[in-house]
C-alpha positions as CSV (number, residue, x, y, z in Angstrom):
1,X,162.1,5.1,30.8
2,X,162.6,2.2,28.3
3,X,166.2,0.9,28.4
4,X,167.7,-0.1,25.0
5,X,169.5,-3.0,26.4
6,X,169.1,-5.2,23.4
7,X,170.4,-2.4,21.2
8,X,173.5,-1.7,23.2
9,X,175.4,-4.6,21.5
10,X,174.4,-3.4,17.9
11,X,175.3,0.3,19.0
12,X,178.7,-1.1,19.9
13,X,179.2,-3.0,16.7
14,X,177.9,0.0,14.7
15,X,175.0,-1.9,13.3
16,X,172.2,0.5,13.9
17,X,170.8,2.9,11.4
18,X,171.1,6.7,12.2
19,X,167.8,7.3,13.8
20,X,168.0,4.3,16.4
21,X,171.8,5.2,17.1
22,X,170.7,8.9,17.9
23,X,168.1,7.3,20.3
24,X,170.4,5.1,21.9
25,X,173.0,8.0,22.4
26,X,170.3,10.3,23.9
27,X,169.4,7.7,26.1
28,X,173.2,6.9,27.2
29,X,173.5,10.6,28.0
30,X,170.7,10.5,30.6
31,X,170.9,6.9,31.8
32,X,174.1,6.1,33.9
33,X,173.1,2.4,34.2
34,X,172.8,1.7,30.6
35,X,176.1,3.8,29.9
36,X,177.8,1.6,32.7
37,X,176.5,-1.7,30.7
38,X,177.9,-0.3,27.4
39,X,181.2,0.3,29.0
40,X,181.2,-3.4,30.3
41,X,180.1,-4.7,26.8
42,X,183.1,-2.7,25.3
43,X,185.6,-4.3,27.9
44,X,184.2,-7.6,27.1
45,X,184.4,-7.1,23.4
46,X,188.0,-6.1,23.8
47,X,188.7,-9.1,26.1
48,X,187.3,-11.5,23.7
49,X,189.1,-10.0,20.7
50,X,192.5,-10.7,22.8
51,X,191.4,-14.4,23.2
52,X,190.9,-15.3,19.7
53,X,194.5,-15.9,18.9
54,X,195.3,-17.6,22.3
55,X,192.9,-20.5,21.6
56,X,194.3,-23.4,20.0
57,X,192.2,-26.2,18.3
58,X,193.2,-29.8,19.2
59,X,194.5,-31.4,15.8
60,X,191.9,-34.3,16.3
61,X,189.0,-32.1,16.7
62,X,187.5,-32.9,13.4
63,X,187.6,-36.5,13.8
64,X,186.2,-36.4,17.4
65,X,183.2,-34.3,16.0
66,X,182.7,-37.0,13.2
67,X,182.9,-39.8,15.9
68,X,180.2,-38.0,17.9
69,X,177.9,-37.4,14.9
70,X,178.4,-41.2,14.1
71,X,177.3,-42.2,17.6
72,X,174.5,-39.8,17.7
73,X,173.0,-41.2,14.2
74,X,173.5,-44.8,15.7
75,X,171.4,-43.6,18.8
76,X,168.8,-42.2,16.2
77,X,168.6,-45.6,14.3
78,X,167.9,-47.4,17.7
79,X,165.1,-45.0,18.3
80,X,163.9,-45.7,14.8
81,X,163.6,-49.4,15.7
82,X,161.5,-48.8,18.7
83,X,159.2,-46.7,16.4
84,X,159.1,-49.6,14.1
85,X,158.0,-51.9,16.8
86,X,155.2,-49.5,18.1
87,X,153.9,-49.3,14.6
88,X,154.1,-53.0,14.3
89,X,152.1,-53.4,17.5
90,X,149.3,-51.0,16.4
91,X,149.0,-52.6,12.9
92,X,148.7,-56.0,14.6
93,X,146.1,-54.7,17.2
94,X,144.1,-53.1,14.1
95,X,144.3,-56.5,12.4
96,X,143.0,-58.3,15.4
97,X,140.2,-55.9,15.6
98,X,139.4,-56.1,12.2
99,X,139.1,-60.0,12.1
100,X,137.7,-60.6,15.6
101,X,136.3,-57.1,16.6
102,X,132.6,-58.0,15.6
103,X,132.7,-60.7,18.3
104,X,134.6,-58.5,20.8
105,X,132.1,-55.6,20.2
106,X,129.1,-58.1,20.8
107,X,130.5,-59.2,24.0
108,X,131.1,-55.7,25.2
109,X,127.6,-54.6,24.1
110,X,126.0,-57.6,25.9
111,X,128.1,-57.0,29.0
112,X,127.1,-53.3,29.0
113,X,123.5,-54.2,28.6
114,X,123.7,-56.5,31.5
115,X,125.5,-54.0,33.7
116,X,122.8,-51.3,32.9
117,X,120.0,-53.8,33.6
118,X,121.4,-54.7,37.0
119,X,121.7,-51.1,38.0
120,X,118.2,-50.5,37.0
121,X,117.2,-53.4,39.0
122,X,119.0,-52.5,42.0
123,X,117.8,-49.1,42.0
124,X,114.1,-50.1,41.7
125,X,114.7,-52.5,44.5
126,X,115.9,-49.8,46.8
127,X,113.1,-47.4,45.9
128,X,110.3,-50.2,46.0
129,X,111.5,-51.5,49.3
130,X,113.6,-49.3,51.4
131,X,114.4,-52.3,53.9
132,X,116.3,-53.9,51.2
133,X,118.5,-50.8,51.0
134,X,119.0,-51.0,54.9
135,X,120.1,-54.6,54.8
136,X,122.4,-54.1,51.8
137,X,124.1,-51.1,53.6
138,X,124.2,-53.4,56.9
139,X,125.8,-56.2,55.0
140,X,128.4,-53.8,53.5
141,X,129.3,-52.4,56.9
142,X,129.6,-55.8,58.4
143,X,131.8,-56.9,55.8
144,X,133.8,-53.7,55.9
145,X,134.3,-54.4,59.9
146,X,135.2,-58.1,59.4
147,X,137.8,-57.1,56.7
148,X,139.3,-54.5,59.1
149,X,139.6,-57.1,62.0
150,X,141.0,-59.8,59.7
151,X,143.7,-57.4,58.3
152,X,144.6,-56.3,61.8
153,X,145.2,-60.1,62.8
154,X,147.5,-60.6,59.7
155,X,149.5,-57.6,60.3
156,X,149.9,-58.6,63.9
157,X,150.9,-62.2,62.9
158,X,153.4,-61.2,60.4
159,X,155.1,-58.8,62.9
160,X,155.6,-61.7,65.3
């Protein structure tokens, strides 16, 4: 069973067309839960209608709202200045790349080629001479052990 919860308020305010109104009325006759919810909505509507005259607005409400809007607009202008700084930074980086980008690109290109050459050389050394791989692995493990002992001594001396 589909409960017409969204339509109950419209039903109470007599905003439904005839077809939907009849569907809601049929459902209310069969569903005590929705009928109870409609009754609560009616009580709430009646209570809210009684409050409308009881609420007095402060005389300076309009002034306070305008001041809050001014503060908010000041905050937005502060954000605007930060966006200007970000745009200026991006433009300065673009100008730097335009004037010096060719040099930087060549340096990065050479560094990448050297790294690729060393990786190729190391991989060939390992495959050609497996003993080199063993020596390198042993040296790495030895350095790791020395580092661990050194760190342990430093921590002990700092605690004393």
